[in-house]
Every structure is written in structure tokens, then in C-alpha cells.
C-alpha positions, 0 to 999 in steps of 0.5 A: 480527503485525508492526507497519506500517513506521514509515518509511512514513506513511499516504498523504494523498488528495493523495499518492495522486492525485499518485502516480497522475498522476506515472505518468500512470495512469488511476484504473482502471490505478492500481487494477488494480496493487493489485487494486482498483477505479476507485471505490476509487481515487476514494474514496482521492483524495477522502478518503472512504476511506483507502488501506490502508497495505499497498496504498500500500506495494505500489503504491510497490514496483510503480511504483519497480520495486523489491522489498520487503524480505524478511520475517523468518521467525517460527516460529508455535509459538515465539510460544506458547512465549514466553507 
């Protein structure tokens, strides 16, 4: 399993809310972009639940209109041969 992107820190509640408001999205619209509920977005903004880093990264890619970097192909069989 690959480690999370070290260049992308976990978002703070303020960052989540700021990003949503900057793009003039409702909580419902913001959540729909990453397949989450309005309730989840509210929890992220209030700090009662952390926004998963994968969803934060997906949200940034979707709102910026850029594609994520291509992942390297890893042969699963090779992982066991290296043990």
C-alpha cells in the first residue's frame, strides 16, 4: 500500500469550509462531488470528523479541473517475491 501524498497535508475544518465557500457550493453540492452526504460535510467543517485525505485530494482535483498524477503499476506477485 502506498503512503499518502506527503505534499498534501490533512485538511483543517477551516480549509474545508473555505474551499467550499470559495467555489460557492452548498454543503450538499460539495459532498456530491466526492460521493458524501451534506451531514458528512457539516462534520468536516465543524471538526467533529476529519475529511479523509483521499476525498480532499479528489475534491481539489475536481475543483481545479486537473487530473491526478498517474499511479505506478505494481505487480502484486512481485511484492511477495521480495519477502
